[in-house]
OpenMM code with the backbone's topology and positions (N, CA, C; nanometers):
from openmm import Vec3, app, unit

residues = "UNK UNK UNK UNK UNK UNK UNK UNK UNK UNK UNK UNK UNK UNK UNK UNK UNK UNK UNK UNK UNK UNK UNK UNK UNK UNK UNK UNK UNK UNK UNK UNK UNK UNK UNK UNK UNK UNK UNK UNK UNK UNK UNK UNK UNK UNK UNK UNK UNK UNK UNK UNK UNK UNK UNK UNK UNK UNK UNK UNK UNK UNK UNK UNK UNK UNK UNK UNK UNK UNK UNK UNK UNK UNK UNK UNK UNK UNK UNK UNK UNK UNK UNK UNK UNK UNK UNK UNK UNK UNK UNK UNK UNK UNK UNK UNK UNK UNK UNK UNK UNK UNK UNK UNK UNK UNK UNK UNK UNK UNK UNK UNK".split()
positions = [
    Vec3(-1.1349, -1.7400, 2.4860),
    Vec3(-1.1987, -1.6501, 2.4199),
    Vec3(-1.2518, -1.7885, 2.2933),
    Vec3(-1.2883, -1.8007, 2.1961),
    Vec3(-1.3442, -1.9011, 2.1776),
    Vec3(-1.3719, -1.8206, 2.0321),
    Vec3(-1.4293, -1.7189, 2.0796),
    Vec3(-1.4724, -1.6259, 1.9257),
    Vec3(-1.4067, -1.5402, 1.8451),
    Vec3(-1.2146, -1.5610, 1.8911),
    Vec3(-1.1992, -1.4423, 1.8348),
    Vec3(-1.0376, -1.5998, 1.7165),
    Vec3(-0.9799, -1.5176, 1.6814),
    Vec3(-0.9053, -1.5814, 1.6242),
    Vec3(-0.7549, -1.6605, 1.7596),
    Vec3(-0.7077, -1.7374, 1.6937),
    Vec3(-0.5776, -1.7546, 1.7566),
    Vec3(-0.4571, -1.7142, 1.7566),
    Vec3(-0.4434, -1.6495, 1.8513),
    Vec3(-0.3361, -1.5415, 1.8931),
    Vec3(-0.1806, -1.5745, 1.8891),
    Vec3(-0.2022, -1.7409, 1.8414),
    Vec3(0.0424, -1.8006, 1.8094),
    Vec3(0.0074, -1.7069, 1.7391),
    Vec3(0.0154, -1.5835, 1.6780),
    Vec3(0.0993, -1.5222, 1.6093),
    Vec3(0.0662, -1.4615, 1.5946),
    Vec3(0.0720, -1.3465, 1.7451),
    Vec3(0.0157, -1.1545, 1.7168),
    Vec3(0.1637, -1.1553, 1.7414),
    Vec3(0.2507, -1.1958, 1.8473),
    Vec3(0.3152, -1.1504, 1.8488),
    Vec3(0.4964, -1.1275, 1.7079),
    Vec3(0.4240, -1.2614, 1.6345),
    Vec3(0.4799, -1.2461, 1.4727),
    Vec3(0.5591, -1.0448, 1.4447),
    Vec3(0.7194, -1.0343, 1.4204),
    Vec3(0.7142, -0.8827, 1.3524),
    Vec3(0.6798, -0.8471, 1.2423),
    Vec3(0.5971, -0.8273, 1.2935),
    Vec3(0.4967, -0.8174, 1.1196),
    Vec3(0.5908, -0.6254, 1.0200),
    Vec3(0.6571, -0.5613, 1.1152),
    Vec3(0.7487, -0.5124, 0.9671),
    Vec3(0.8895, -0.5643, 0.9094),
    Vec3(0.8537, -0.6366, 0.9849),
    Vec3(1.0372, -0.7078, 0.8967),
    Vec3(0.9828, -0.8394, 0.7359),
    Vec3(0.8113, -0.8677, 0.8142),
    Vec3(0.7446, -0.9475, 0.6898),
    Vec3(0.7159, -0.8207, 0.5539),
    Vec3(0.6566, -0.7416, 0.5812),
    Vec3(0.6348, -0.6280, 0.4828),
    Vec3(0.8007, -0.5501, 0.4514),
    Vec3(0.8785, -0.5547, 0.5402),
    Vec3(1.0384, -0.5074, 0.4828),
    Vec3(1.1001, -0.5538, 0.4154),
    Vec3(1.0998, -0.6659, 0.3687),
    Vec3(1.1990, -0.7830, 0.3160),
    Vec3(1.1278, -0.8711, 0.2288),
    Vec3(1.0750, -0.7962, 0.1404),
    Vec3(1.0331, -0.8316, -0.0931),
    Vec3(1.0440, -0.9667, -0.0422),
    Vec3(1.1501, -1.1182, -0.0457),
    Vec3(1.1284, -1.2027, -0.0422),
    Vec3(0.9826, -1.2978, 0.0727),
    Vec3(1.0228, -1.2621, 0.2004),
    Vec3(0.9125, -1.2465, 0.2725),
    Vec3(0.7762, -1.2294, 0.2435),
    Vec3(0.7472, -1.1655, 0.2713),
    Vec3(0.6565, -1.1472, 0.1288),
    Vec3(0.5549, -1.1614, 0.0475),
    Vec3(0.6653, -1.1687, -0.0021),
    Vec3(0.6452, -1.2730, -0.1815),
    Vec3(0.5522, -1.4300, -0.0996),
    Vec3(0.6169, -1.4408, -0.0419),
    Vec3(0.6791, -1.5556, -0.0262),
    Vec3(0.5320, -1.6241, 0.0125),
    Vec3(0.4376, -1.5307, 0.1347),
    Vec3(0.2771, -1.4791, 0.2601),
    Vec3(0.2064, -1.4137, 0.2044),
    Vec3(0.2605, -1.3833, 0.0468),
    Vec3(0.1251, -1.3210, -0.0742),
    Vec3(0.0985, -1.4821, -0.1978),
    Vec3(0.1933, -1.5518, -0.1502),
    Vec3(0.1420, -1.6436, -0.2559),
    Vec3(0.1305, -1.7890, -0.2268),
    Vec3(0.1276, -1.7694, -0.0209),
    Vec3(0.0573, -1.8222, 0.0565),
    Vec3(-0.0619, -1.7758, -0.0059),
    Vec3(-0.0879, -1.7353, 0.0138),
    Vec3(-0.2162, -1.6620, 0.0718),
    Vec3(-0.3493, -1.6000, -0.1026),
    Vec3(-0.2968, -1.6641, -0.1715),
    Vec3(-0.2942, -1.6052, -0.3407),
    Vec3(-0.2879, -1.7481, -0.3294),
    Vec3(-0.2165, -1.9040, -0.2714),
    Vec3(-0.2832, -2.0105, -0.3317),
    Vec3(-0.1976, -2.0607, -0.4575),
    Vec3(-0.0876, -1.9292, -0.4377),
    Vec3(0.0062, -1.9692, -0.5274),
    Vec3(0.1736, -2.0614, -0.5150),
    Vec3(0.1563, -2.0643, -0.3612),
    Vec3(0.3191, -2.1248, -0.2929),
    Vec3(0.2609, -2.1571, -0.1501),
    Vec3(0.3492, -2.2365, -0.1112),
    Vec3(0.3622, -2.3194, -0.0157),
    Vec3(0.3613, -2.1826, 0.1171),
    Vec3(0.2456, -2.2835, 0.2374),
    Vec3(0.2490, -2.0919, 0.3421),
    Vec3(0.2731, -2.1808, 0.4540),
    Vec3(0.3856, -2.0277, 0.5141),
    Vec3(0.3929, -2.1222, 0.6477),
    Vec3(0.3189, -2.1432, 0.7162),
    Vec3(0.3237, -2.2512, 0.8815),
    Vec3(0.2251, -2.2389, 0.9513),
    Vec3(0.1198, -2.0611, 1.0175),
    Vec3(0.1647, -1.9935, 1.0212),
    Vec3(0.1129, -1.8796, 0.9909),
    Vec3(0.0502, -1.7696, 0.8778),
    Vec3(0.0967, -1.8328, 0.8145),
    Vec3(0.1195, -1.8428, 0.6408),
    Vec3(-0.0441, -1.8879, 0.6549),
    Vec3(-0.0540, -1.9996, 0.6397),
    Vec3(-0.1813, -2.0895, 0.6563),
    Vec3(-0.3000, -2.0194, 0.7206),
    Vec3(-0.2637, -2.0207, 0.8798),
    Vec3(-0.3453, -1.9713, 1.0484),
    Vec3(-0.3948, -1.7879, 0.9441),
    Vec3(-0.3614, -1.7261, 0.8372),
    Vec3(-0.3419, -1.6320, 0.7699),
    Vec3(-0.4293, -1.6755, 0.6719),
    Vec3(-0.4263, -1.7168, 0.5133),
    Vec3(-0.4990, -1.8038, 0.4384),
    Vec3(-0.6738, -1.8152, 0.5179),
    Vec3(-0.6228, -1.9033, 0.6026),
    Vec3(-0.7343, -1.9655, 0.6633),
    Vec3(-0.8633, -1.8844, 0.7287),
    Vec3(-0.8492, -1.7146, 0.7491),
    Vec3(-0.9589, -1.7038, 0.7511),
    Vec3(-0.9039, -1.5528, 0.8305),
    Vec3(-0.8042, -1.4817, 0.6376),
    Vec3(-0.8354, -1.4048, 0.5632),
    Vec3(-0.9724, -1.3182, 0.5290),
    Vec3(-1.0119, -1.4101, 0.4166),
    Vec3(-1.2061, -1.4342, 0.3216),
    Vec3(-1.2723, -1.3885, 0.3887),
    Vec3(-1.2674, -1.4632, 0.5871),
    Vec3(-1.3789, -1.4012, 0.7266),
    Vec3(-1.4367, -1.3502, 0.7625),
    Vec3(-1.2344, -1.3326, 0.7346),
    Vec3(-1.2566, -1.0991, 0.8674),
    Vec3(-1.2667, -1.0217, 0.7369),
    Vec3(-1.2704, -1.0547, 0.6430),
    Vec3(-1.2760, -0.9318, 0.5689),
    Vec3(-1.4535, -0.9406, 0.5165),
    Vec3(-1.5081, -1.0420, 0.5073),
    Vec3(-1.6275, -1.0650, 0.5700),
    Vec3(-1.7003, -0.9434, 0.6697),
    Vec3(-1.6640, -1.0355, 0.7289),
    Vec3(-1.7461, -0.9562, 0.8929),
    Vec3(-1.6780, -0.9163, 0.9218),
    Vec3(-1.5443, -0.8177, 0.9166),
    Vec3(-1.5408, -0.6716, 0.9257),
    Vec3(-1.3980, -0.6709, 1.0902),
    Vec3(-1.3425, -0.8078, 1.0332),
    Vec3(-1.2727, -0.8641, 1.1157),
    Vec3(-1.3112, -0.8213, 1.2495),
    Vec3(-1.4064, -0.9206, 1.2568),
    Vec3(-1.5207, -0.9641, 1.4828),
    Vec3(-1.3989, -0.9971, 1.4965),
    Vec3(-1.3620, -1.1468, 1.5044),
    Vec3(-1.3182, -1.1740, 1.5361),
    Vec3(-1.1754, -1.1929, 1.5692),
    Vec3(-1.1307, -1.1364, 1.5414),
    Vec3(-0.9761, -1.0921, 1.5704),
    Vec3(-0.9696, -0.9684, 1.7007),
    Vec3(-0.8122, -1.0667, 1.7076),
    Vec3(-0.7768, -0.9853, 1.8543),
    Vec3(-0.7179, -0.8312, 1.8016),
    Vec3(-0.7269, -0.7957, 1.9065),
    Vec3(-0.6234, -0.6417, 1.9131),
    Vec3(-0.5593, -0.6300, 1.7858),
    Vec3(-0.4574, -0.7413, 1.8582),
    Vec3(-0.4038, -0.6892, 1.7321),
    Vec3(-0.3320, -0.7502, 1.6160),
    Vec3(-0.4227, -0.8039, 1.5936),
    Vec3(-0.4332, -0.8963, 1.4554),
    Vec3(-0.5221, -0.7483, 1.3342),
    Vec3(-0.6035, -0.6944, 1.4653),
    Vec3(-0.6759, -0.5487, 1.3524),
    Vec3(-0.5254, -0.4292, 1.3472),
    Vec3(-0.4614, -0.4826, 1.4607),
    Vec3(-0.4073, -0.3154, 1.4478),
    Vec3(-0.2391, -0.4209, 1.3448),
    Vec3(-0.2630, -0.4907, 1.3382),
    Vec3(-0.1417, -0.5941, 1.2227),
    Vec3(-0.2546, -0.5406, 1.0304),
    Vec3(-0.3878, -0.5401, 1.0567),
    Vec3(-0.4120, -0.5284, 0.8722),
    Vec3(-0.4299, -0.3777, 0.8633),
    Vec3(-0.4880, -0.3056, 0.9661),
    Vec3(-0.4469, -0.1803, 0.8975),
    Vec3(-0.2764, -0.0967, 0.8615),
    Vec3(-0.1997, -0.2256, 0.9422),
    Vec3(-0.0139, -0.1959, 0.9478),
    Vec3(-0.0357, -0.2357, 0.8343),
    Vec3(-0.0367, -0.3574, 0.8210),
    Vec3(-0.0295, -0.4308, 0.6265),
    Vec3(-0.0781, -0.3106, 0.5140),
    Vec3(-0.1732, -0.3276, 0.5481),
    Vec3(-0.2744, -0.2434, 0.4300),
    Vec3(-0.2243, -0.1001, 0.4600),
    Vec3(-0.1877, -0.0068, 0.5080),
    Vec3(-0.0750, 0.0746, 0.4980),
    Vec3(0.0179, 0.0715, 0.4276),
    Vec3(0.0732, -0.0300, 0.3963),
    Vec3(0.2069, -0.0723, 0.3477),
    Vec3(0.2540, -0.0714, 0.2960),
    Vec3(0.0914, -0.2156, 0.2592),
    Vec3(0.1454, -0.2206, 0.0611),
    Vec3(0.1076, -0.1324, 0.0292),
    Vec3(-0.0523, -0.0194, 0.0385),
    Vec3(-0.0702, 0.1042, -0.0725),
    Vec3(0.0736, 0.1808, -0.0713),
    Vec3(0.0853, 0.1653, 0.0559),
    Vec3(0.2014, 0.3239, -0.0019),
    Vec3(0.3933, 0.2260, -0.0196),
    Vec3(0.3826, 0.0982, -0.0432),
    Vec3(0.5377, 0.0524, -0.0857),
    Vec3(0.4884, -0.0297, -0.1979),
    Vec3(0.4131, -0.1524, -0.1777),
    Vec3(0.3955, -0.2576, -0.2218),
    Vec3(0.2232, -0.2967, -0.3383),
    Vec3(0.2619, -0.1304, -0.4092),
    Vec3(0.1706, -0.1426, -0.4600),
    Vec3(0.0460, -0.2546, -0.5544),
    Vec3(0.1763, -0.3423, -0.6221),
    Vec3(0.0905, -0.3938, -0.6438),
    Vec3(0.0844, -0.4992, -0.6657),
    Vec3(0.1467, -0.5165, -0.5264),
    Vec3(0.0425, -0.6425, -0.4167),
    Vec3(-0.0377, -0.6193, -0.4309),
    Vec3(-0.0418, -0.4969, -0.3535),
    Vec3(-0.2045, -0.4361, -0.3302),
    Vec3(-0.3023, -0.5013, -0.4121),
    Vec3(-0.2795, -0.4413, -0.5034),
    Vec3(-0.4080, -0.5081, -0.6310),
    Vec3(-0.3461, -0.6243, -0.6549),
    Vec3(-0.3361, -0.7130, -0.6803),
    Vec3(-0.3254, -0.8194, -0.6971),
    Vec3(-0.4103, -0.9037, -0.5207),
    Vec3(-0.3775, -0.8442, -0.3651),
    Vec3(-0.4300, -0.8929, -0.3273),
    Vec3(-0.6481, -0.8493, -0.3320),
    Vec3(-0.6581, -0.7320, -0.3695),
    Vec3(-0.7816, -0.6658, -0.3566),
    Vec3(-0.8605, -0.7965, -0.4243),
    Vec3(-0.6865, -0.7841, -0.5602),
    Vec3(-0.8800, -0.8141, -0.7040),
    Vec3(-0.8644, -0.9682, -0.6692),
    Vec3(-0.8381, -1.0686, -0.6150),
    Vec3(-0.8528, -1.1691, -0.5559),
    Vec3(-0.9717, -1.2046, -0.4516),
    Vec3(-0.8916, -1.1277, -0.2897),
    Vec3(-1.0284, -1.1173, -0.2265),
    Vec3(-1.1526, -0.9749, -0.2664),
    Vec3(-1.1165, -0.9209, -0.3795),
    Vec3(-1.2206, -0.8430, -0.3107),
    Vec3(-1.2875, -0.7643, -0.4669),
    Vec3(-1.3336, -0.8836, -0.5890),
    Vec3(-1.2377, -0.9039, -0.7120),
    Vec3(-1.4169, -0.7902, -0.7783),
    Vec3(-1.4663, -0.7455, -0.6384),
    Vec3(-1.6445, -0.6727, -0.7140),
    Vec3(-1.6465, -0.5383, -0.6254),
    Vec3(-1.5334, -0.5258, -0.5664),
    Vec3(-1.5368, -0.3824, -0.4527),
    Vec3(-1.6482, -0.3473, -0.3756),
    Vec3(-1.6732, -0.4406, -0.3434),
    Vec3(-1.7297, -0.4645, -0.2146),
    Vec3(-1.7522, -0.4480, -0.1303),
    Vec3(-1.6087, -0.4944, -0.1113),
    Vec3(-1.5371, -0.5196, 0.0810),
    Vec3(-1.4804, -0.3523, 0.0704),
    Vec3(-1.4694, -0.2720, -0.1082),
    Vec3(-1.3525, -0.1371, -0.0045),
    Vec3(-1.4215, -0.0795, -0.0433),
    Vec3(-1.5475, -0.1085, -0.1299),
    Vec3(-1.6741, 0.0258, -0.0298),
    Vec3(-1.7557, 0.0278, 0.1139),
    Vec3(-1.7034, -0.0179, 0.1724),
    Vec3(-1.7104, -0.0936, 0.3243),
    Vec3(-1.5712, -0.0871, 0.3398),
    Vec3(-1.5602, -0.0332, 0.3599),
    Vec3(-1.3608, 0.0139, 0.4583),
    Vec3(-1.3602, 0.1223, 0.3780),
    Vec3(-1.3734, 0.1392, 0.3025),
    Vec3(-1.3175, 0.2723, 0.2839),
    Vec3(-1.3052, 0.4225, 0.3934),
    Vec3(-1.4527, 0.4185, 0.4529),
    Vec3(-1.4760, 0.5036, 0.5524),
    Vec3(-1.3859, 0.4810, 0.6888),
    Vec3(-1.3302, 0.3885, 0.6701),
    Vec3(-1.3176, 0.3448, 0.7627),
    Vec3(-1.1350, 0.2854, 0.7992),
    Vec3(-1.0964, 0.2923, 0.6943),
    Vec3(-0.9158, 0.3683, 0.6088),
    Vec3(-0.9231, 0.4768, 0.6493),
    Vec3(-1.0350, 0.5540, 0.6320),
    Vec3(-0.9251, 0.7086, 0.6610),
    Vec3(-0.9669, 0.8116, 0.7230),
    Vec3(-1.0410, 0.6871, 0.8391),
    Vec3(-1.0407, 0.7618, 0.9564),
    Vec3(-0.9017, 0.7255, 0.9745),
    Vec3(-0.8458, 0.6146, 0.9549),
    Vec3(-0.7853, 0.5932, 1.0209),
    Vec3(-0.6046, 0.6541, 0.9571),
    Vec3(-0.6316, 0.7528, 0.8522),
    Vec3(-0.5101, 0.8278, 0.7713),
    Vec3(-0.4784, 0.7466, 0.6438),
    Vec3(-0.5745, 0.6627, 0.6015),
    Vec3(-0.5629, 0.5662, 0.4721),
    Vec3(-0.6256, 0.5697, 0.3982),
    Vec3(-0.5279, 0.6095, 0.3004),
    Vec3(-0.6074, 0.6276, 0.1505),
    Vec3(-0.6073, 0.6130, 0.0410),
    Vec3(-0.6938, 0.4850, 0.0224),
    Vec3(-0.7365, 0.3527, -0.0270),
    Vec3(-0.6997, 0.3207, -0.2473),
    Vec3(-0.5890, 0.3337, -0.3067),
    Vec3(-0.6351, 0.4019, -0.4224),
    Vec3(-0.7281, 0.3277, -0.5692),
    Vec3(-0.6979, 0.4027, -0.6361),
    Vec3(-0.8543, 0.3888, -0.6761),
    Vec3(-0.7449, 0.2076, -0.8141),
] * unit.nanometer
topology = app.Topology()
chain = topology.addChain("A")
for resn in residues:
    res = topology.addResidue(resn, chain)
    for name in ("N", "CA", "C"):
        topology.addAtom(name, app.Element.getBySymbol(name[0]), res)
């Protein structure tokens, strides 16, 4: 599947990262260009903007589920990190508008 992102990191324990503040902040520093990246962090950083712009069309099923899990977790538990990510990757709010209905359909309410 050349048209998909690598599935090399699909088995990563996302919950462990999300629930460990130190790990989570390390990943956020990586994707925001503020810190060092692990190999899986670099993979995420390299594809995050494209995935956002294409509706995750190259994402594997596990990556799509992981995206939903991450967004839901960050909005409910780490709102400041969510705001920092959206300010960085979607400063004009154009992707937010595009994905808001999709998020609501999955029970995720994106804050103002």
